[in-house]
N, C-alpha and C positions, 0 to 999 in steps of 0.2 A: 503492498499498500504505500501510495507516493505519499511524504508528509506535506503538510500545509504550513506555506508561509505566513506570515504576517501580512496583512494587505489593509490598510485603512488610511483615507486622506488626513493630510496633516490638519490645523485647527485654523488655518487660513482658505480650508475647502478648495486652494487649487493646486495644489502639490500632491502627488500621492508617494506615502513609503512603501516601500517592500524589504521584509529582512526577514532573511534562512540563514541562522547559521552566523558565519563572517562575512554575508554578504549584506550589505545593508544600502539600499538604494533611495534617493529624492528624484524623484522626477515632475516637472512641469511642462505643460502643454499649451500651447497659444493657436487658437484657429476657433471654429464654427463649434459649438455646444456639444452637438452630436458627433462631431468629427473627434474632439479630446475625449468624450465618454467611450468610443468607440478603441479611442488610440489607449487608454488605461486599462479597459478590458483586457486590449488585447496585451499587452505589457506582463497583468496578473498573470494571464493564462499560460506565456512561457516561461515566466520568471519559474512559475510552479515544477517543480522536478529539475530545475536544472543544477543545482548544488549537487544534486545526486547522481547528474550525469557527470558532472566533474570527478566527483568520486570515483565513480567507477573507474575511471584510469589516472586515479591519484599517482599511482607508483610510476607509472612513466612520464607524466607532467611534473618530479619531484626531479627527475633524472635528466642529466643534460642535455640539452636541447644537439641537435645532429643538422649541419647546414644542410643538406642536400638531402635528407630523408625525414620521413615522417609518420611514425607507428600510430598514431591516435586518430580513432574515430569519428568522436562528436566534433560539431559544429563550430562552436566556443575553443575547444581541445584545439582545433585545427587552427583556428585563429588565432591561438596563443602562439602555437610554434612557430605561425607563420611572421609575427611580428618580433620575434628573438632571431628566426633564421640567420638572418643578417650580420647578425653577432657574435655566432656559436662557433665561428673558425677562428675566434680572435681572445677566445678564453672561456670559461665558465659559464653557461648560464641555461636555465630551464624556462621552460612555459609557465611557470609560474611567476616571472617576472611582470608577464602581459593578464594578470587575470583580472585585474580589475578593468582595466580599459576594454578589457573582451568582453566581459560580461556585460558593462555598459552599452557596447555597441548593439550585442545583441536583442538587448531589450527593447534600444530604441529602432532598430529594425522593423521587430515588431509591433512598434507603434507607427511607424511609416507604410507598412503593409496596411493597418485595419484604414486608412483613410488621409487625404491629404491634413497637412497640419504647416501653420508660416512658421513657429519658430516650435523647440522640443529641447528638452536635454533629459538626459540619464546622470547622475552625479553618487559614483560607485566611491564614497569615502574620500573625496577630495578627486579623482580621475574622472572625467565628463566627458559624453557623449553628444556631439551636437550636431541638429539642424538647422537651419537658417534659410528659410526663403527669402526670397527678391527684397533687399533695403532693412534686413531683419539686425538686430545685432544682441550679443549676450556679454554680460558684465559680469564678473565676479571678484568676489572680495578677495583682496591678497594680507598677507601676514609675514613675520619675518621665519614663523617654523609653526610647524603643526602641532605641536603642544600646547600652544597660546591662544587667548581668545581676544577678539577686538580688531578691527580690522584696520589695516593702516593704509591703504592706498587700492586704485581698484584698476581693474585693466578691460577693455571692449574689445572683443573679435567683431567683425564687421565680416556683412553677406558675402562680399566683393571679395576677402582671401579664401585662401583654401585651406584654410585652417576650420577641422573639427572636431578634435581633439586636444584634450586640456590635461597633463596630469603632474606629477610631482613625487619626489623620491628623499631621503635624505635620512639620515641618523636620527629623529626625532618622531619618524613615522611606523604607520601599523607595522613595516616590515625593516627586518635587519641591514645593514648597508655595510657594504666593506671600506667605504670611503668615509669624511668627514664632515661633508657638506651639511649644512645645518638645513637645509631644502634643496632641491632643483625643482624648479617648473618649466615644463619643455610644452610648448605648442605644434603640433605636426598634424597630417590631414583625415589621421584616425585617433583614436584613443587606445587604442592597442600599439600604435606603435607610438604615441607619445609615452605609452605606460612603459615600455621597453626600452625606449630612448633614453627615458628619465632617470632610471637605475642606473644604465649602463653610465653615462654622462655622472651622478652623483657618485660611483664606486671610484670613478674616476680623479675627484676633487679628494687627493689625496697626500699627505708625508708617508712614505713609507716607513718605519724602524723610528719613527720620532717617537723619542722617552714620555713625551708630554700625552700620547694618545693611547689610552688602555683599550684591547680589544683581548677578546675571549672566543672560543668555538662556540659557534653557531648554535652547534646541536649540546652543549651546559644549560643555553637559556631556553631553548625548544628541542627535547630529543627527535621531535619528526621533522624537523626544517630543511627545505631541500637543500641547505648550501653548508650542511654535515659538520664536520670538523673546520671549514675555512673560519678565519677571524674576521668578527665583526666587532664596529667600534660601537663604545660602551659609553666614553668619557674623551674628552677632549680638553686638554690644560692649557695652560698661558703660552702663545704663540705670539711672536714677532711678527711687526708689519708685514717684513719679507716674507717670511713663511706661509702667512696669509696670503699672499698675494702668488708665491709659489705654488700653492695647493690650489687656487682659483684658478692659476693659469693652466694647471695639467687635467681641469677637468673644460675647459674653456676648449682646450687645445681638441679634446676629444670631440666636443660640442661644435665646434668648426667643421672637424671631418663629415658630423652627419648633416649640416646642413649643405657643404658642398655635394654631397652623393643624394642629398633628397631624401633624406629621412624624417629630417624635423624642420620644421620654420623657424624655429625660433627659442632661445632658453634664456632661462636667470639661473644666475648661482650665486647661491648665498654662504657665508661662512663667518661666523663673529661678528656680525656687522657690517661686512664690508660685501657687494654685489657687483657681480662682473654680467654682462648680456652678450650673448653671441646672436647675432640679426638686426644687429640694430644700426644705425649711422656711426659709422666710424672703424666698423668690422673690417669691413673689404666688401662687403657683402649685402643687397639690398634687403632690407628690415620687413618684416612685415607688419601689417597697419598697426595693430596692436604696441608692439617695442618703439614705434617710431614716437610715440606721443608720451610712453612712462615706463619707469624703469620697476620693474616687479622685483617681489621676495618670493612670497610664497603663498599658493591658493587656498585658502580658508573653507570658501561656499558659496553658492551657485546665489 
């Protein structure tokens, strides 16, 4: 028997909340009343049983991805693999690095199949899949790091940009990080691509073997972690201004490579109060619209 998730409208009567185990979605659609109702019904129906689908292939999803082969069967599982495959040849990465963005994409796709919408988003713990009709915009609140509250700035994505996915990663997030970034926010063409890239860039913001950085095996914190015995960051002590710049530049170099290869549309990297932007004016590459107007720290909420 399929377990039933929690499904309810939020108190504002506009947003839908779907929760099942670790998956926690906030959804909002704009359009005709009947189309919104159909979209929310489709989202709830597709969400029901989705966690079970993923759990059925969990062992494979927690295994290192191969760049040229995918043994996964599920639609979302295969999307996860496709998102991380471009990074698999360069180092260890599992499809779990793209799980939040891939789930958000799947639910958004079900909504759009149900009927026309002017605008819609699916926010999966800060990883967001977007639909923007002509002339529509999406504004998100940004903050310094994900374990603090209070919007510091906002960022707007316009329909005339290719950005349809936003994701964040870093050592303060829901998942472990190999790097020391407080937060990395990535804009990409899809939420699954943004999710995978944010993980990779956040891992690259690092100062290997620095004595002020405390690390421990992921398996000591979470025995079933897909990272196994790999060392994850638990704390970052005092760093000099030069060391902060050095770590940010390591991540920015990785982000520039992804920007040039078309895997991302822009990124903002945050460490100990300092921010570096990739894809903005002055980087040598055209900037996404949102990054031309505002620097960003970390996505908090829709």
